[in-house]
N, C-alpha and C positions, 0 to 999 in steps of 0.2 A: 461542493465537491467532495468529496469524502477520500480519505484515505485512507488506503484497508493496507494491513496485514498480517499475512501469516504467520502465524505463532507456532502450532505444532503440527506435525510431519503428516505420514500417510499410512503408515501403521494401521490394520484393523480400521478404515476408512469403508464407511458406507459407499457404494456408486454412485447415489445420487447425490453426494456430497462432494466427491471425487471431482465428478460431474460439472457441478456449479462450477468447480474451483478452476478446472480445465478450461471454463465460460470466459473466465473473470483473468484465464491467465496465469493462473498463483502454482505454479506446478511444485516449488517448494518452500522449506521453511526461509524465511526473512524476506521474503519478495514483496515487494510494494506493489499497488495500482492505483492510482487519482483515477475516481468513476467519478458522472454527475448525478446527482440527488436525483433519481427518479425511483416509480411504487417498484419498475422489473428488478434495479439494483437493492432496494430496500426486503424483494421477497429474495434475493438471490445469498442479502447478510443474514437473514435472521435462519438461512440452512446450513450460512458457517457459522455462526457464531461462537460454539463450540472449540469453534478450532485456529478462528483469526480474530482482529479486535479492530476496530475504525472509528474515524469520530473526522470532521471539520476541520479540515488545512489549510491553514491561514498563507495568505500571498505570498510576507517573508517567506516561512520556512519552504514552502514551493517552489518561490524560486531558487533556494537553496538546494533542496534535494537536488532541481531536474542538473543545475548547475555542478555537482558532483557527479551524483548516480546515474543520468544519462547516458546514454550508449548508443551508437549507430550503427550497423551491421557491420562486424567484422571487432566489437567489440571494441571500437575507437572512439574516443571523448569528441562531448562536442564542443568549440566553439564559443567564445561568450556571446557573440549575437544568436546562434546557434539555439543558445542556451536560451537568452533573450526574446527568439521567436516562438522558442517549442513552449515556453510560457504564457506569453498573447495569444496564442494558436490552443494552448488549454484552457485557458479563463475564456477567451469564446465560444469555442466548439465545442470544448471536452477530452477533445481527443489530438494526439501528439503528431504532429509530422510525417509525413509519410518517407519510413526509411529511418528511424526515430524506434527504437525496442517500448513499448507500452508497460513494462515490467522495471520495474529499479530493485536490484539486485542489491542489499542490506545486510548488513556486519551486524551482530548480536550487541544488544545496548550494552555501552560501554558502564561501568558496576554490575552488569544484569538486571538481570527483569528484578523485580522490589519486591514483588509476589507472587503466589502461586499461579503456575500458569495453565493450572487444573479448575481455577473456579473464573468466577464473573470479575467484573469490574464492579467497586469497587474495591471486594474485598480479595481480586486476585487478579489477570490482566486481560484477558478475554471477553469480548463483546462487544459493545458500545461505551465511549469512553466521553464523548463532544470535545474538547477545543484542549483537554488534554492530552491529545493523541499528538501533537507537536512536541512538547516536553519527548517524547518517547520518539520522534523522529529525528530529533536532535540530536538524541544519546546512538544512535545508530544507524546517522551519516556519518 
């Protein structure tokens, strides 16, 4: 499973890139989605690589992300049982259950970004970062 975080905003954004972000439901900065690793998703990631970062998310970080940042309609937090069921459903089917928003709204990372947000990883913050996405997610939750 990939955790994808939008780092940069929508100023001077090409229409095809903006449409790709809309398909992934990432409309603002610091939005995160979790998607299964497929060829379609990889193609979408290549299109938005200059505005986002992504990597493989661990089970522990995924359960922490869902329990802290997942919301139901009406901006209502999930109970512990609902969060566990949502994580199980996300691992099995790749989708969150009905009634839970598919986007996680994150805060900016504590102590800020370590490098330039205009360059690619490892020299900057954008693009594919593998397992290092977990450290960034922990700082943003």
